[in-house]
N, C-alpha and C positions, 0 to 999 in steps of 0.2 A: 523818411512819408512824406518830409514837406517839399522836397524836391517831386514827390510821385504828386501832390497834391495841386503845383504848380504845373506842372504836365498836362494833368484834368483840365487847369485853364485855359493854357495858351494851345492845345490841341484844335481848337476853335478859330482860333486867330489866323489871316494869312501872314504869316510871317516867314521870312528866307531864311531857315533853318540852314545848321552848317551839315555836312555829310555826317551819316550816322556810323560810330565807332562801335564795332559790335564789343563789347568789353563785358557784358554782363549789367552795368550800371544803365541804368533808364535816365538819360539825360534830359530835363525840360526843353530844353535849346534844339535839339537834334531830334527831339519826335514831335515839333511844333508841327501843327498839321496834319497829324495821323488820323487815323480814325480809332477812335475808341469805345472799345466793346467791354461792357459789365452785365450786361445779361446772360452768364453761365448756368447751366440747368441741370442737373441730373441726369446722368445717362446711362450709368452703372451703378445703380439700379434704376430702369429706364422708369421714376416716375415723374420726368420733367419739372420737378419742383426746383426752387431757387436753389442756388449752389449754396452748401450748408458753412463753406469756407471760403472769404471774400478772395477772389478772383477777377483781375481784370487786362487788358490785353489793346494792343495799339497795333495797325498795319499800315504801313508806310512804301507806297513805289518810289524807289527813287532810280537813278542811274545806275548803279551799282548792283540796284537786284530788289526783290521782294524783301524789306524788313519787317518783322514782326517781334514785337518784347511784352514778354509776361510778367506781371507781381503776383504772389503767388503769399497768401496771408494765411498764418497755419500758428493755431493754440497751441500756447508750450505743453500743455495734457496730449498733443497729437504727435508720436514719435514719427522723426523725419528720416526716410528710409535713405541712405548715402550709398551703397554699395556700388560700389564702381562696376562696369560691364564689359566685355567685347562689344566689337563691333556687330550691331545688328542681334545681338543677343536677348536685351532688354532684359522681365523681369519683374517681381512688386517692389518698385521702388518710384518713389517722388519723379513725377515726368510732366513735363509738356511735348503737346503735340501739335504741328501745323498740318495741315491737310490742304492740298492746292489742286484745282484742275486749272490748268492754264488758257487752255481753248472754253472753259465752259459750256462743254458740250456732254459731259458725264462719260466719256470714252475712256479718257485714260488719268489716274489723279497722281498725287504724289504725297508721300510721306514722308516727313523731316520731326525726329521725334529728340528730345534732349533732355537727359536726367539732373538731378540736383547735383550728382557727381561730375556734371558735362560729358557722361560720355554719350551715345549716339543712336542712334537707329537710321534706317531710311530705306525705303521702296517704291512700289507701283501697288498700284490699286485699278484694279479693271472687272469688266461684269459686274458694274454696283459696288461690291461687298469684299470680290477675292485682292487679299494682300500677297504681296510677294518681296521677300526682304534681299533676293538674291543682288538687286540692284544698288550701285554703289554712286554717290554723285559726291561731285565735290562743292562746299558748302559751309559758311562760317558760322561760329556757334560761342557762346559765353556765358557762364552763369557766377551767381554773386550769394551771397548769403547773411542773414543779421539773424536778429534776435528776433523781429517779429514775422519774417519770412523769408523769400530767396527768388529770386529775379532772373531770366534767360531772354537772352537777345538770339536771334538767329538772322540770319542774311543769305538768300538762295539766289544765285546770280540767275540775270534772263538767258545766258546761255543751255541752262543746265536742260532745257528739253525744248523740240521743235513746238513749235506755234502757229497757228494761222494769222496771216494778216489782218492786223483790226481796223475796222471802221475807223475811221477820224483818227483825233487825237486819242483818242482813250481806248481802252483794254476790256474786255468785262472778262473777268476771273471767277473760279465759284471754289469758294474757303469753308472751311470749317477749323477751329480752335477749342483744345481741350487739356485739361488739368487732371491727374490724375494723383490723388494720394496712397503711398504703398500701404501704410499700415492698415488700412479700413478698405482698399480694392475701391473708391468712389472715384469713377469720371465726372467732369463736371464740364459741359461742351457747350459751345456757340456756332452754331444754331444747334438745339435739342433734340440732334438726330444721332440713331447707334449704328455701329457698322453691322450688328443682329439682326438689322430690319431689312427686309428686302428691296426698298428701295432706301441708298444710302450717298451714293456720289453724285446722284443728281438732286438730293434735298439740300445739297451746301447752297450758304447764302452767298448770291452771287452782288458781285461788289465792282464798280468802275475805279478804274486807276489810268493815272496817263499813260499813253505809251511808249515804253524804252525800248531799244532792241540792242544787244550785243552781239559779237564777233568773236570765236574763239578760232585760235589753230592750236593743238596738243599733240605733241608726238612723245610718244613715251617706250623708248629702245628698251632692253631688259637682255642682261646673259645670265647665266645660268652653269655650274656645275656638278655635275655629280661622279660620286666616287661609287662602286658596286662592289662591297666585301666578299659577297658571294662569289661572284665572276671575277674579281680581282680588275678590273679592269675602271679607268674613267673614261667621262663623256662629257663636251663642251658643247653649248647649244646658244644663237641671239638671235635676237628679230625685234619686232617693231611696229607698236602699234598707230595709228593716227587720228585723230578727230579734229575735222573740222565744221565750224557754221559759221560760214561768214554772215547768216542773219537767222531770224526767228522762222522764216518760212523753209529753210534747208538744212539738215545736218550730213556726214558724210563720217563714215565710220570704215578703216582700212585694216589689214592685220595683213604683215608678211612673217613666214616662219612662226608663225606665235606660236608661245609656249602655253601651249594647252594642259600640260601636266599640272595638276591641281595639288596646292599645299594643304587643301583640307580636302581629307579624307572623306569617300562614303563609312558609313556605318555599317557591320557584319550582319549580311541576311544569308540565310538559309533558305531556297525555295524549287521546291520539286515540285511545284502545281503547273497547270499548264497557261499561265499568265504572269509574263514578266513583271518583276522590279520596274518601280518607277523613279528615278534618282533627280534629285533638283541641278539644276547648273549655278556654278558662281565663276565660270570664267568669263572674265572681265568683256571681250568683246561681246559674247554674246546676252549679256545685264545691261550691254548701253541700247538704250532707245528699241527697245523688244519685245514693249505693249503692244506696237500696233500689229504686232505680228501673232498675238497669243487668242485664239480664239478656238473655246472651250466647244468642244464636239462627239457626243458618245455616250454620256453619262451625265449624273445630276453631280454638278462639283466633280471633287477627284483630280485624278491626274489627265482624263483622256482631251485630247486636245489634236488639231491639225498641224502641229509645230513643234518637236520635241526636240529641241537644239543637241541633245545628246547624243543624237543620231549623228551628227558631226563631230568625227573623229573619234567615232565608236570602233569597236571591233570591226577587225576587217572581213570585207567579203571572203578570203579566203583563209580565213580565220590564223593569220600568223599575228596576232598581238594586234595594237590601234591602229587605226589609222591617222597617216600622216598628214596633216593640214599645210597646204605651203602658202596658199590665200587664202582671205574669206575681205568681201567688202560689204558694204548696206548703208541705203541712202533713205533716210526719213523727210518729208516735208508735206509740205501743204502748197496747190494751187487752184486757182477759181472755185474755191470753196470746198475744196476736198483734201483729203487727209491721204498721204501714200509712203508705201514702203518698197523697200528693193534688196533684195537678199542674195549673196551669192558666195560659195565658198566650194575649195577646188582642192581634194587631198593628196591630189598629183598621184606621179607611179601609173603604171597600163592597168593597173586592177583599180587604182581608185573612184572614190566615187565623186560625181558633181550635184550639188545642192543648188537650186534655184527657187524663189519665192518672189512673187509682187500682190501687195496688198493695197487697197482701196477703201477708204468711208466716206460716207457724205451723212449728216445730219442735216434734218429739219426742225421744226418748233416742236413736238411731240413724238417726230421719228428719227430713226437712224437706219440706214443699209449699209452692206460691209460686201466687199469679195477676195475671194483668195486664190491666187493660183499657182500650186507648187510641182515643181517636177524635179526628180533625182535620176540621173543616169547610173548603173552599174555596171561596168563591163564583166565584172570576172562572173556575172551570170546573164550575161547579154539580156539585160532587164530596164527599161524604164517604166518609171512611174509617174504619171499626172493625176492631179488632184485638182479638182475646180468645188469651190463654195462657195454659197450665198450666206448672209445671216442678216437679220430684221429683229429692231426693236423698236417695239409702240407703249408708249404712257399715254392713253387717253385723258387720267386725271390723276389727281395723288393717291388713287386706292389701286390701280390697277396696273399691273408692268405685264407687258406681253413680249417674252424672245421667244425667235426661233430661226431655226437654219437648217439648209440643206447641202449636201456635200456627194460628190461624187468622185469616183476613181475610174482610170484607163491602165491599165497594165499588159505593156508589150515584151512578152520574153520567148526569145528563140522560136520567132515568127507566128507566135499563136498572142491574140488579144482577148482579153478582159474584161468586160466592164459593170457595175453595180454602182449602185448609191443608196442615199439613208437620207433619215433629216430626223429633228426634232424640235418640239415645243415645251415652254414652261411658262405657266402662269401664275404670276404669285397677286396675292390680293390681300388690303388689308381691310378687315370687318370692323374694327373697331374697339374700345371697351378691352385693348391686350389680343382680342383674336384676331387670327390670319390663317389663310389656306394658301395652298399650294398643290397645281396640279403639273404632274411633266410625264410625256410619252416619249418613247425613241423608238425609230427604224432604222436599222443595221441590216443592207442586204446579206447574204450567205456568200458572196464575192467582193463585199468593198474591200477593199485592202487603202489601207493609210498609214501603214507601219514604215512603208518607206523614210519618211520624213517625220511623222506623225505618232503619238502612242494612242491604240483603240485596245483596250483592254480584253475586247472581242468582238467579234462581227456576229453574221447569220442571227439575230438577234431584236426581240419587240418587248418591250416594257411600258409598264405604263404605271404610277404612284400618285397617289393621294394622300395628304397631309393637313392636317389641322393642328394648331398650337396656340396658346395662350400663355401672356407672361402675365405674374402677379408680383407686384412691388409696393403694395400696402398691405403690408405683414406688420405684426407684430412690435413695439419697439422693444421687448423684453426678449425677441426669436434669435438664435444664432444668425438666422438668413435673412440677407437684405431683399432677394429675390428668386424668385424659379419661373421658370418656361418648362411648361411640358407641353409634349406633341404626340400627337399617334399616325401612325400611320397605314396603309393597307397599300397593295401593289401586287403586279402579277407579270410573270415570264414566261416569254413563248421563244424558241427558235423561228427562220423564217419559213420552214417547212409545217408550222403546226403543230411540234413537239412541245409539252405540255414543259417545264422547266419548272415550275412551281410558283405558288401563289404565297405572299407574306404578310405578315403584318409585325410591327413594333410598335415601343412603346417609351418614350424616356423621361426624365427630368434632368435638366442643367440648375444648380442652384449658384447664385454669389452669396460668400458668407460675410458676417461684417467683420470678420479678422483678416479680411482681404485675400479670402481663399477661395477656392471654388470646390465643386461636386458632380458629380454625375453617376447617374446611373441608367442602363437599358436592359430591356427584356424583348427578345423578337424570337419568331420560330418560323419555319419553312411548311409547307404542306408536302407530303411524300411527293416526287415527281422523278425528273432525268436530270443527269451529270452529263452534258455533252461536249464538254470539254476536255475531261481528265483523261479519255483514250489520244487525245489527240486524232483523232477523224476516226478511229478503228470501231465507231458507234456509241450509241448511247448507253449508260448506265441505270437502271430504275434503282434509286433509291430512297431509302425512308423519310418520316417530316425529321425536322432541325428544329434546337431549340438553340438559342444563342442568350447568355446571362455577361454582362460585362458592370462594371462599376470602379470608379475612379477617385481620388482624392488627393488634392494638394494644399498642403500647410505651407504657407509663408514664414518667412524668414521670423524666429521668437528670441533672443538672444543670439549665438552662434549658428545654432540651427534650421535646417529646411527641410521639409518631408515632402516625399509623393508617390503616392503606392496606387497599384490599381491589382484587379482582381478579374479573371477571365473564364467563361466554361464556356465550352461550344461543342457539342453535340453534331459532328456533321460526316461521319463515315457511316456503315452501315448496320452498327450496332443499336443503333437507337439512341434516346435520351439519357438512359443512364448509363451510357458509354462515351460519354464527352471528354474533352481536352479541359484539364486543369491545369490553367497559369499563375502564376503569381509575381509582381514586380514591385521592388522595393529600393527607392533612391536616396539615400540621406545624403546632403551637402553639410559641410562643416565651414565656416568662415571665419578664418584665423582675422582678417580684419575686412575694412572694405573694399580694399585690394587683391585679396587675396582668398583661396578658397579651395576643398578639398572633396571630391566627390564619390560616391561609392554606390557601384548599380548590381544587382544583382534579377535575375529572370532565371525562375524554374517552372520546367513545363513536362508533365508529363500527360501522354495520350494513348489511351489503350486501344485504340479502334483509327487507327491512322491508315488511311486509306493512298494508296500510289499505285501509279503506273510506271513498272520497272520492268527492265530484263532479265528474265531467270537463268538460272544456272548454265541453260543451252543458249542462253542470249537471243530466246524470243522474247518478244514484250507481254505485259500481260497485267492484270491487277492482282494488287495482294495487299494484305492488312497484315499494319504490324501494331506495336507496341514499342511506343518510344519516349526515351528520356532526354532531355535536354538543360543545359546549364548554362546560360551567358554570364561572365562577369564585365562592369566594364567600370572603369576609374580612372580618375583623373584629378589634376590640381591646376589652377590656373593663377597666375602673381603677373596684376598689370603695374608692373614697375614706376612709370609715371604715365603721362599723356601719349607719348611715343612708345614704350617699351613694353611688349607684355613677353611673357615665356608660359609655353602651355606643356602639360603633359598628357596622354592620351594612351590607354590600355581596353582595348578587348581582348577576350578569350571565350570562345565560345567549346565546349563538347556535345557530340548527339550522338546517344545510341539508340539503334533501333533495330530490336527484335521480329526475324518474319515470324508470322501466323499461320497463314492462312494465304493459298494463293487461287484465284477466283479466273474461270472462264464465264462469258457470256451466253445467255441460253437468246434466240432468236428475238424475243419480246425485250431485250437489254438486262434480266434479273442476274445479277452473277452467282454463280453454281459455285460452290467445292469444289476445286480440283484435288486436294491434298496441299502439302509442301514442296514450291516447285522454286522459290526465292531464297534467297542468302540474307543472312543478317548484313549489316553496315552501321558503321562508323561514321563520324565525321569531324573535322578540328578543324579550325581557323583562329589564326592570332595576326591582331594587328597593336603593334605599338606607335608610339611618335612622341617625339621632346621637340619644341618648335619656336624658336625666337623671333619674334620681329620685332623690326624696330624702323617706325613712320620719319623716315627723311623729308617730306613735305606730302602734302595731301595728293594722296592715289599714288605715292611712290615710297616702296617700301624696300626693307632689307630682309630677306628671310636665310634663316638658318636651320637645316631640321633631320634628326636622325631618325631613321622609317627603318623599320625591320617589321615582317610579315611573314604567312604562309598558310596554307592547305594541307588539310590531308582528308585523304577516303580509302576507308579500309574497309573491304565486303567479307572479310573474312573475320573481323567484331563487329560487337553490338549487341549483345546476348547479358553482358556482366556491365551494369552501372555504377561506377564508383564515382562520386564527385573531386576526390582529391586526384583520382586516375586523369578525368576529364583535363584538367585543369594542367595536369603535369606533362601529360601529352600535349598540348598545343603550346605551351610555353615552351617545347623543345623546337616547335616549327623555324624554318628559317630558309624559305623559299627567296626571300630576298632583304639584304640590310645593307642599307645606302646615309650615303651624304650629302644632303642638297644644298647648296646656295646659293640664294637665286638675288639677283640684285635689278630694282627697276625705278626709272626716274621718269616724271611726270614733264617734259618742257613746255609751258604756254607762251606763245609768241603771240 
């Protein structure tokens, strides 16, 4: 404590301080001249009251990077949560966060989190408050603990992100710092803004620091070997990634024969719908400096975007496995006040696709504009897809934020050209006294095609939505709740030909609890209308009104136990509100220690009125109603052996049985008409099992050893008789693949 008091005195003195050693011990001499921050205020709950626990921080720009230190006092009666976590996993633990926008233009921010156990999380922030933890960067951190509290130090090198040329000898950064107490869920921030507000990134504190620049050349070669026990063969591969940053205004990322096979497996998903499943991307090349290409379009939040990197190296156009990416290149930088990015990837081979993208942005005092061009060449289909987009944002004052975008596609395939366009606008208004409102509208032409490179869940769509919300933070002291946010919304959906899809309403409440947990519930309804997607272009189906209800609760760790659960009811078929699907999810976690845990998850779903578009016994596609039961078992164990080693076991087993009840034809007006039973029952089984060991040799350098087994099965002669024991027994017998993988990668910084 004496050392910290000395630091507070020395902070204002022009002392030639020694280099900062990132060891978690806040040395007064090292931090002399740093900016001292003490005005932390509550942002979770969002009362903006003074922080209930003394918290102070120091910010200092050094030739080695941006350094930040926190000193967090904590009374003995408030439990300290020291649970260790895997990188980017987070959780209800004691932690601190640095959020920084290196250009101060609210385009892209970076989040660096350190927990009391010295576990870390990092990611990017775009579109004001959209977080993405797929990105991993090289930065330093350390933590120490004593009887009065704990301290943390981080150092973020200047080469970690592209930065515009600074004017003169100073650089203007936008920064936020916060601290979270895991036992209560309270978050204390400086400045007092929350990521739940429409304006977040643009509300950071602007600070001026001395201008520093770093260069970096990093090469990461890899070798990998796989033994396939099913095919009884082995394969070996190798390649390299290159990262070069000669200065803050230019970065180059390149990869040759990249290892795009992921040691992180996707979760099991059963999807018989017309909209494809969206998966995030953890492949290093695609997460490095990718935020400049992150342009949301086509919906309010969610997955819709103009560049979806899982397209690259995705399923081949000829249906023969995944695309083999031979090389890829990415340039990021700034020039003459503009930020730019260039992306190229080549899958190689006669049928391999080629991907191109170019992005440029320019920001002014209250406005920013951006442009994006993409091109995909698909020789197997004799197809070329070009997309052009413009986006604009305007913040006329502190209360209003207006964001808009337009996009157009041109598809050339086998001598035929198709063009179309779309646009969207989003208006956020902070009314005051906890009130806010939002208006969103989107138009997507019926021939707009973005999915050669992007992700758009549907085209041929017109949608308008208005939302009104209020936050309550001044609750009674004896209330189990710390805050509530209540939201109500109304919306209308039509396709581009004037067909009414549905009008909808929704009401929900999100609550933060004083035990550090949270809960959420929502009820929503759709009017009768049409489903114009389910038949895959074979006519719109008249559907009755729909009802949705959802509730979830998270109970943070108490002793060794932690629990999450949710329940959902959705009436989406032809039977009306009383024939909806009911699903229950329970996920308990038992912590053997702060470094080891065992988790179990069980999801049960019963749907008496499941409407699908499937081929009947004669091979003719048509509508059918099924009664289905599904069970998904997930189990896992994680042991963080030390700061460099981890062992993880993960299991998912799914069984689904569907009994055909009725087949339907469509009347001229789209009304489903029963035509007897033409469809067969069916059953689906999936298995995914992985044991993975990881050893961190150095930052962003790893040795992986993994055993993976999985399979899937589809049986169209079964499905009527549902027994839980048989579901999992059938799934555990699947063995489409069984592999042993060894991968070594090492990052050399030159």
